[in-house]
PLY file of the C-alpha trace (Angstrom):
ply
format ascii 1.0
element vertex 405
property float x
property float y
property float z
element edge 404
property int vertex1
property int vertex2
end_header
-0.11 0.20 0.10
1.69 3.46 -1.09
1.65 6.30 1.48
-0.77 8.42 -0.63
-3.51 5.73 -0.29
-2.62 5.34 3.38
-3.01 9.19 4.03
-6.40 9.06 2.29
-7.47 6.26 4.84
-5.96 8.28 7.89
-8.41 11.14 6.56
-11.27 9.30 6.08
-11.17 7.79 9.62
-11.56 11.39 10.86
-14.99 11.89 12.18
-16.22 15.49 13.19
-16.34 14.80 16.90
-12.67 13.65 17.85
-12.30 11.60 21.03
-9.32 9.47 20.34
-7.44 8.74 17.40
-4.71 5.76 17.09
-4.16 6.05 20.82
-3.39 9.91 20.80
-5.24 12.32 23.03
-7.14 14.91 21.37
-5.74 18.51 21.60
-7.49 21.43 22.81
-9.22 23.91 20.30
-8.40 27.78 20.58
-11.01 30.35 20.78
-11.62 29.61 16.89
-10.87 25.93 16.70
-8.68 24.60 13.81
-10.82 21.91 12.51
-9.67 19.06 10.37
-11.16 20.44 7.34
-9.18 23.54 7.64
-12.25 26.05 8.21
-10.31 27.91 10.71
-6.71 29.14 10.93
-6.31 29.31 14.71
-3.90 26.74 16.19
-4.67 23.81 18.43
-3.44 23.89 21.67
-1.50 21.22 23.78
-1.38 21.41 27.46
0.07 19.09 30.44
-2.84 16.59 29.95
-1.41 14.54 27.20
-1.94 10.97 26.65
0.88 8.53 27.61
2.01 6.04 24.87
2.19 2.63 25.93
2.40 0.80 22.74
6.04 1.19 22.17
9.63 0.08 23.14
12.94 1.61 23.45
16.46 0.34 22.76
19.60 2.14 24.00
22.02 1.85 21.08
25.12 3.60 22.79
25.94 5.92 25.37
28.76 8.07 26.36
28.05 11.07 24.01
28.69 14.51 25.41
25.82 16.73 24.62
24.89 15.03 21.30
23.09 17.56 18.93
22.43 16.20 15.59
22.86 12.93 13.41
23.29 11.75 10.03
23.35 8.35 8.30
26.23 7.05 6.09
25.53 4.94 2.97
27.10 2.12 5.13
24.96 2.55 7.86
27.24 4.31 10.22
26.21 7.36 11.86
27.79 10.49 11.99
26.87 12.55 15.33
27.79 16.06 16.41
28.57 16.83 20.09
28.10 20.35 21.21
31.71 20.96 22.86
33.07 20.55 19.19
33.49 16.77 18.49
32.12 14.73 15.65
31.46 11.16 16.45
30.92 8.00 14.40
28.88 4.94 15.26
29.79 1.76 13.14
27.83 -1.50 13.68
25.94 -0.01 16.98
29.44 0.87 18.50
30.98 4.27 19.48
34.33 4.55 18.02
36.78 5.61 20.77
38.25 8.69 18.93
36.38 11.55 17.30
36.47 12.22 13.83
39.48 14.76 13.17
38.88 17.95 10.89
36.37 19.87 13.00
37.83 23.62 13.92
37.36 25.22 17.40
33.86 26.24 18.21
32.07 28.80 20.37
31.04 25.99 22.76
29.08 28.28 25.50
25.80 28.05 26.68
23.38 27.33 23.97
26.24 27.48 21.41
28.86 24.79 19.82
28.90 22.37 17.08
25.15 21.88 16.24
23.59 20.22 13.20
24.78 17.91 10.79
23.39 16.79 7.28
24.81 14.95 4.05
24.61 16.48 0.77
21.64 14.75 -1.17
24.41 13.72 -3.57
26.64 12.72 -0.73
27.32 9.06 -2.32
29.20 11.08 -5.36
30.69 14.22 -3.60
30.99 12.90 0.18
30.02 16.42 1.23
28.86 17.04 4.92
27.16 20.02 5.85
27.40 21.55 9.55
26.11 24.50 11.52
28.03 25.94 14.65
28.56 28.94 16.46
31.90 30.88 16.28
33.29 33.90 17.85
33.46 35.45 21.42
31.16 36.19 24.37
30.89 39.94 23.13
30.65 39.05 19.23
29.53 35.66 18.07
27.41 34.23 15.11
26.01 31.00 13.51
27.89 29.82 10.48
27.21 26.91 7.89
30.18 25.05 6.83
30.89 21.87 4.64
33.45 19.38 4.40
34.28 16.11 2.63
34.34 12.85 4.81
36.76 10.17 3.53
35.51 7.38 5.86
37.73 8.31 8.85
38.51 12.27 8.88
37.01 15.59 7.62
39.15 17.31 4.87
38.76 20.74 3.29
36.53 22.22 5.99
35.05 25.35 4.49
32.45 28.04 5.81
30.05 28.99 3.21
27.72 31.10 5.07
27.51 33.17 8.21
24.89 35.13 10.22
25.07 38.66 10.05
24.98 40.77 12.24
27.32 39.15 14.92
25.72 39.12 18.56
26.82 39.14 22.18
26.12 36.27 24.66
25.53 32.40 24.17
21.95 32.32 23.39
19.56 31.19 20.48
22.00 30.02 17.67
18.99 27.81 16.10
19.68 25.68 14.02
18.68 22.78 11.50
19.32 22.03 7.92
16.58 20.93 5.45
17.12 20.14 1.97
14.51 21.17 -0.63
13.97 19.03 -3.79
16.19 21.34 -5.99
19.01 20.71 -3.63
18.85 24.01 -2.06
18.96 23.86 1.91
17.01 25.87 4.58
18.86 26.67 7.68
16.66 27.90 10.74
18.61 30.63 12.79
17.87 31.83 16.27
16.77 35.30 17.40
20.00 36.03 19.30
18.68 35.77 23.04
16.45 36.66 25.60
16.08 40.35 27.29
17.77 41.99 28.66
20.31 41.17 25.97
20.40 44.01 23.17
22.06 44.90 19.93
22.46 48.62 19.15
20.47 49.67 21.98
17.25 47.40 21.37
16.33 44.02 22.60
18.10 41.53 20.38
14.87 39.60 19.92
13.41 42.30 17.56
15.93 41.38 15.13
13.62 38.87 13.99
11.38 41.45 12.37
14.46 43.06 10.83
14.57 42.08 6.98
18.45 43.14 6.93
19.30 40.74 9.70
19.50 36.96 9.44
18.66 36.89 13.15
15.41 35.23 13.78
15.10 33.81 10.26
15.13 30.90 7.85
17.63 31.22 5.22
17.83 29.36 1.77
21.12 28.79 0.29
22.64 26.88 -2.57
24.71 23.90 -1.68
27.85 26.31 -1.97
26.25 28.94 0.12
25.51 31.12 -2.53
22.07 32.75 -2.72
19.36 31.23 -4.97
18.21 33.55 -7.63
14.53 32.80 -7.07
14.54 33.54 -2.92
11.72 35.77 -2.13
13.62 38.85 -1.45
16.25 38.76 -4.15
14.81 42.12 -5.82
13.99 43.70 -2.52
16.52 46.61 -1.78
15.41 46.54 1.64
15.99 43.08 2.66
18.56 40.51 2.91
18.50 38.10 -0.04
19.21 35.08 1.93
16.00 35.07 4.16
13.33 32.78 3.20
11.04 33.62 6.03
11.22 35.47 9.24
9.72 36.32 12.65
10.97 33.25 14.22
12.29 32.99 17.93
14.62 29.87 17.88
13.95 27.01 15.25
15.51 23.69 16.98
13.76 21.17 14.82
12.78 21.24 10.94
11.83 18.35 8.69
10.08 18.02 5.40
7.12 15.69 4.29
8.79 13.97 1.08
5.25 13.67 -0.59
3.60 17.05 -0.17
6.92 18.93 0.25
5.62 20.81 3.28
8.46 22.10 5.51
7.51 21.87 9.11
9.49 23.34 12.03
9.27 23.61 15.77
10.26 26.53 17.69
10.97 27.30 21.05
8.73 30.02 22.80
9.39 31.90 25.87
7.38 30.73 28.61
4.73 28.63 26.98
3.83 29.16 23.47
6.34 26.64 21.46
5.16 26.44 18.26
4.62 23.70 15.43
4.53 25.77 11.99
4.72 25.06 8.20
7.38 27.19 6.77
6.56 29.28 3.70
8.38 31.51 1.63
8.22 35.07 2.55
6.04 34.68 5.47
6.36 36.67 8.64
5.72 34.35 11.52
5.65 37.36 14.08
7.92 36.95 16.78
8.25 39.07 18.83
5.29 41.21 17.93
2.84 38.40 17.64
3.03 35.54 20.14
1.28 33.02 22.46
4.28 33.39 24.83
4.65 34.76 28.42
7.62 36.73 29.45
10.10 34.73 31.81
9.44 37.68 33.83
5.77 37.48 33.72
3.32 39.14 31.55
2.69 38.73 27.70
5.72 38.97 25.47
3.25 40.62 22.65
0.10 42.66 22.93
-1.55 40.27 20.42
-1.34 36.41 19.78
-2.71 36.77 16.04
-2.60 38.97 13.30
-4.06 38.72 9.65
-0.52 38.70 7.86
1.03 36.30 10.18
0.47 32.45 9.77
-1.15 30.84 12.88
0.94 27.97 14.35
-0.54 24.52 13.58
0.08 23.65 16.98
1.17 25.45 20.38
2.37 23.90 23.67
1.77 25.61 26.82
3.31 24.69 29.22
6.61 24.72 27.26
8.14 21.26 26.17
11.38 23.15 24.73
11.09 21.33 21.17
14.51 20.30 19.68
14.34 17.74 16.64
11.56 16.74 14.58
11.08 14.10 12.18
8.36 13.47 9.54
7.70 9.60 9.50
7.66 8.37 5.93
8.75 4.79 6.06
6.43 1.86 5.33
7.83 0.06 8.11
5.32 1.00 10.51
2.00 1.71 8.71
0.42 3.43 12.06
3.32 6.05 12.09
3.27 6.90 8.41
2.57 10.55 7.58
3.06 11.72 11.42
5.18 13.99 12.97
7.71 13.23 15.93
9.17 16.07 18.13
11.66 15.87 20.90
10.93 17.77 23.93
13.96 19.04 26.16
12.10 20.13 29.19
9.13 17.42 28.75
11.87 14.62 28.30
9.84 12.69 25.80
9.00 12.46 22.28
5.51 13.86 21.13
3.98 11.78 18.53
1.88 14.27 16.55
-0.80 12.62 14.58
-1.80 14.38 11.01
-4.33 13.54 8.36
-3.48 13.73 4.78
-3.97 17.40 4.66
-1.56 18.04 7.34
-4.13 18.74 10.16
-3.28 17.84 13.61
-5.47 15.23 14.76
-3.95 14.34 18.30
-0.95 13.89 20.19
0.79 11.36 22.82
3.68 11.52 24.54
6.70 8.67 24.24
8.44 8.79 27.70
12.25 8.80 27.33
13.22 10.16 30.80
16.08 12.35 29.56
16.12 15.72 27.27
15.79 14.85 23.92
17.76 17.00 21.58
16.95 15.15 18.03
14.75 12.84 16.50
15.48 11.25 13.07
14.07 8.51 10.90
16.79 6.20 10.13
17.40 4.47 6.68
15.79 1.37 8.36
12.62 2.80 9.19
13.17 2.96 12.86
13.01 6.34 14.82
16.15 7.48 16.58
16.80 9.82 19.58
19.72 11.62 20.98
19.46 12.73 24.52
21.09 15.98 25.49
22.99 14.68 28.60
26.61 14.96 29.93
26.39 11.14 29.22
24.24 11.30 26.43
22.44 8.31 24.48
21.41 7.22 20.90
18.03 5.21 21.60
15.79 3.73 19.20
12.21 3.97 19.36
9.64 1.31 17.71
6.05 0.32 18.05
4.98 -2.88 19.77
2.81 -5.14 17.88
0 1
1 2
2 3
3 4
4 5
5 6
6 7
7 8
8 9
9 10
10 11
11 12
12 13
13 14
14 15
15 16
16 17
17 18
18 19
19 20
20 21
21 22
22 23
23 24
24 25
25 26
26 27
27 28
28 29
29 30
30 31
31 32
32 33
33 34
34 35
35 36
36 37
37 38
38 39
39 40
40 41
41 42
42 43
43 44
44 45
45 46
46 47
47 48
48 49
49 50
50 51
51 52
52 53
53 54
54 55
55 56
56 57
57 58
58 59
59 60
60 61
61 62
62 63
63 64
64 65
65 66
66 67
67 68
68 69
69 70
70 71
71 72
72 73
73 74
74 75
75 76
76 77
77 78
78 79
79 80
80 81
81 82
82 83
83 84
84 85
85 86
86 87
87 88
88 89
89 90
90 91
91 92
92 93
93 94
94 95
95 96
96 97
97 98
98 99
99 100
100 101
101 102
102 103
103 104
104 105
105 106
106 107
107 108
108 109
109 110
110 111
111 112
112 113
113 114
114 115
115 116
116 117
117 118
118 119
119 120
120 121
121 122
122 123
123 124
124 125
125 126
126 127
127 128
128 129
129 130
130 131
131 132
132 133
133 134
134 135
135 136
136 137
137 138
138 139
139 140
140 141
141 142
142 143
143 144
144 145
145 146
146 147
147 148
148 149
149 150
150 151
151 152
152 153
153 154
154 155
155 156
156 157
157 158
158 159
159 160
160 161
161 162
162 163
163 164
164 165
165 166
166 167
167 168
168 169
169 170
170 171
171 172
172 173
173 174
174 175
175 176
176 177
177 178
178 179
179 180
180 181
181 182
182 183
183 184
184 185
185 186
186 187
187 188
188 189
189 190
190 191
191 192
192 193
193 194
194 195
195 196
196 197
197 198
198 199
199 200
200 201
201 202
202 203
203 204
204 205
205 206
206 207
207 208
208 209
209 210
210 211
211 212
212 213
213 214
214 215
215 216
216 217
217 218
218 219
219 220
220 221
221 222
222 223
223 224
224 225
225 226
226 227
227 228
228 229
229 230
230 231
231 232
232 233
233 234
234 235
235 236
236 237
237 238
238 239
239 240
240 241
241 242
242 243
243 244
244 245
245 246
246 247
247 248
248 249
249 250
250 251
251 252
252 253
253 254
254 255
255 256
256 257
257 258
258 259
259 260
260 261
261 262
262 263
263 264
264 265
265 266
266 267
267 268
268 269
269 270
270 271
271 272
272 273
273 274
274 275
275 276
276 277
277 278
278 279
279 280
280 281
281 282
282 283
283 284
284 285
285 286
286 287
287 288
288 289
289 290
290 291
291 292
292 293
293 294
294 295
295 296
296 297
297 298
298 299
299 300
300 301
301 302
302 303
303 304
304 305
305 306
306 307
307 308
308 309
309 310
310 311
311 312
312 313
313 314
314 315
315 316
316 317
317 318
318 319
319 320
320 321
321 322
322 323
323 324
324 325
325 326
326 327
327 328
328 329
329 330
330 331
331 332
332 333
333 334
334 335
335 336
336 337
337 338
338 339
339 340
340 341
341 342
342 343
343 344
344 345
345 346
346 347
347 348
348 349
349 350
350 351
351 352
352 353
353 354
354 355
355 356
356 357
357 358
358 359
359 360
360 361
361 362
362 363
363 364
364 365
365 366
366 367
367 368
368 369
369 370
370 371
371 372
372 373
373 374
374 375
375 376
376 377
377 378
378 379
379 380
380 381
381 382
382 383
383 384
384 385
385 386
386 387
387 388
388 389
389 390
390 391
391 392
392 393
393 394
394 395
395 396
396 397
397 398
398 399
399 400
400 401
401 402
402 403
403 404
């Protein structure tokens, strides 16, 4: 049975009154409910009353990873894993090599910063190119960079920085960042807004950079595989905007994935106190931060006077209280039919993976919590159709998840 037929079946199973769906709890509706036929643009709301999944099992593949952040599979089944302090590790045949992969430069590994995401070029089998995001600089002036290098099976060669965020920023907060490849072999990179109050840039709260089209902070950028700017980017011909920007008004995207059938790009981003978001990322859109938000300030009160505005796409889902989402996978394998077409989001604060049930149109039907018991930094679908999780601990783990039965 192909994936499109399965999605049609899932959509057909949705009734007008949802109580449960495939073991998932129903999400609360906001004031103007987002219903399955898409007749409203308001988000569904998830609170702490989420069903706990009991139809799965986990297996710890390896331990001994220090603050792992991202992972990518090589054609031979080995897994490259970044560690935030600035190391690249490799797991071969289920065992962690004792020595890190050489060739990674020094990184700014402070607070949220360090060696972050990793992704293979879509044509890796021919060009051996591996891409990274990482933070570089000092506590007074730092930025996220995108780099690439060739991997020869044992080491990285020819490390090259191909893109850097402008402007530089102070402190060690909100670097983003995830890499997603589009069908045309361009890539989207999610970038953080620079940090929380009272951090400032040029006399203004740095988070306001997310509304500045001349700043990369708080945006998603689209790049060619060499770091150059695609000429069909939405702001290429706008003299008042940076041509790399694909979308803006983001706080801190740490999960991003693509549906291989519909090509929808999904992203999770951290809210402040509550108001974490699941969004569908589209070109040229302003996602509102910090002028439009469901978040509260850490110090109390609302971040924004309004939570919606006609020119700002509503989130598909908001989490209040916050789960601190990091890592996002769209499950597309035939291995487990009950998961196909759904999202899986890691939670740093919630210490779980959220299984987000979708219908064939991308509407959110329900949610359940897959308990991990550790801070979840990344979630990926492996080439074997299993789900894999990295835990953000001093002694971090790689864990597989699969449904029972």
